[in-house]
N, C-alpha and C positions, 0 to 999 in steps of 0.2 A: 304096105309093103309087111313083108312076114319077120317075124322077128327068128332069130337062130337061138339055139340053146346047146350049150355047150356040157356037156354030162362031167366029159373026162376033165374037173377044172381045176383038181385041187393042188396042190404045192408037189403034194409026194409021187404027183405021176409026172412032173417036168424033170423030162432025165439028160436034157444039153440046155443050155443057154447060148451056145456059142454064136448063135445065128441070130442073138437078141440086140439092135440097134442100143449104144448105151451112148455114146458123145462122152467117154469118162477119160480124163484125164490120166496121162502116165507121162511118170518123171523120167525125163532126161537126165538130166542131173542135180548139183548142185552145188554153189560154192557160198565158200565163208570166207569171211576180211577178217584178217589182222593186221592191220596200217597197213592196209592195198593200194597200191596209186588208184590205184582202176578195178576189174572183176570183167573177162573177158571172156566169152561165149564163142568159142572158134570151130567147135563140132556139136552136130546133135541137131545143125540148124538146115534144114533140106528139105525135100520133097514127099517127106513120108507124111508129115502129116498138114493138113492145110489150114491148120491154126495153130500158134506156139503160146504159149504165156508164163510171161514172168511173173514170180510174187516175190516179195522184198519183205522180208519180216526184221524190225527195228535196226535200221541200215544207223548208225552214229556217224558223226564229222568228226574228224578230229579238228577242224577246224570253224571256229564261229561262222555264221550267216552263211553259210554256203549254197549253193543250188545243187540239186541232183542231178544228174543229166545222163541225156547216150547219145549215141551212135554208133551207127550201122556201114559193114562192109559188106566189098563187093567180091574181095579176092584174099578170104581166110582170113583176114583180120591183118592186112600190112597194113592198109589205109584205111581208118574210121573214117569218111567223106562224104557221105552220100549225099546229093541237095534233096532238102527237103521244102516244104512250107507245110507252116501248121498253127494252129489257132492255142489260147491257153487261157483260160481263167479258174477262180478260186473266190469260194466262201469261208467265211473266218469270223470268230468268237473270241475272245478273249476272256483271261481267268476272271477277272475284274467284274463281267459280266456291262462293263461302259461303251466297247464298242463291240461293234455287228453288222460285217456289211457283203456283197455277192458284186464282183465286177472281173473286164477285161481286164486282161494286163497286155499291152502292147511290150510290156521290155521280154516275154517270154513266149512271144510267137517270133517264127520262121517267116521267111519268104524268098522262095528259089534259095538259099542258106548253104552252105556243106558243115557250116560252126552246129556244134554240140546241141540237142536241144534239151532244154530245162521241164526233170518233171516237178518242183516244188518248187518252195516261195522262202529260201533265207533261212532252210536247219539250224535251230542250236546246237551246240556240244557240251551243254549240259549235262552232266550226271545220268542225268532223267531223260534226256529229250532223244527224240532217235523219227527217225523215220519206218510206214511201212504201208504196203500198194501191192499193186496191180499193173501192169503192162501186156496189150495183146499186140501181137507181128501176124499181120493175114498173110497167107500164098506167098511168103518170102520168095521159094522157087517160081514163081510164075515168070514166064519170058514174054507174055504180050499186056502185062497192066503193070502200073505202079503200083509199090509197098505199104498199104496202111497198116498204123495201128493209132491205139488207144488207151490212155494211162490215166488211174485215177493212184492217188496217193494222201496220206491224209498225216500230216506232221506234225511235231511242235515246234511252231520259230520263234528264232529266239527274243523276239517280245513277250512273253506270253500267248502267245496266239495260238489256237486251235485252227488247225486251214485243210481244206478238205481240199485238193488242188487237180485242175483235169486237164491234159495236156492230149491232143489229137495230131495229126495230121498225114502225110505220104511221105516216100521215101519217091522220091521221082525219078527211076531206074527202072528198065527194064532187064535188067540184068538181077543173077539170083543173086537176097541176100543170102549169106551164109557166116557170119558171126554179128555181134552186138555188143559193145562194150560200156560199161558204165563207170560214173566216175563223179568226185566231186568238184563243183567250178576250180577250186583251191584246197590243197593240202590232203588229206590220204583219208580214206575210208574206215577210221580207226576200229570197228568193229559192226556185223548184220553176214543174215544169209539171204543170197539169190539164189533161190528152184526155178529148173524149165524145167515148163511139161508142154507137150503135145496133144493135141485134140483133135479127134474126127468127131466130124460133123454129121457121120453116114455110115 
């Protein structure tokens, strides 16, 4: 096989990068909670990107031992009730180094349910306790396939545990998902920021 040598290969010879494939994230919007009942993204989720990514920064609950959760909408946010089938597991380790485990939690999964999907397990509301993480939503505008999501969060559980929580599944609808809502299972989102990015994979 012949080797191809590019003589003009210095960075100074590059005149344009517009045609390069980068797969870069584009920030679409961000919202910051302040004693908010929920955070809703009702614009920006459409056919522009095949992948949407939500980033969670220092999400702090007003109420102790609550679940961070989400739901999807097919009508611009008038209703958050998409039918979902999901899975949920946790790895955890406590501050005293006396307990550590990895387990599937059936209380966090759904089977053809329109309920909110948990993304964590009982975050504490202490002054220094919070949650961070991310959630991917794939091809929300498809009119052929169900809508897959994957979430990973790290948070401070109310009982001094570090918990790495994985949740995934699909919205069982061929209608377009055009809005997403985040909330806690009880009480407000006291503080924290959620950013929405679009990702092009080609």
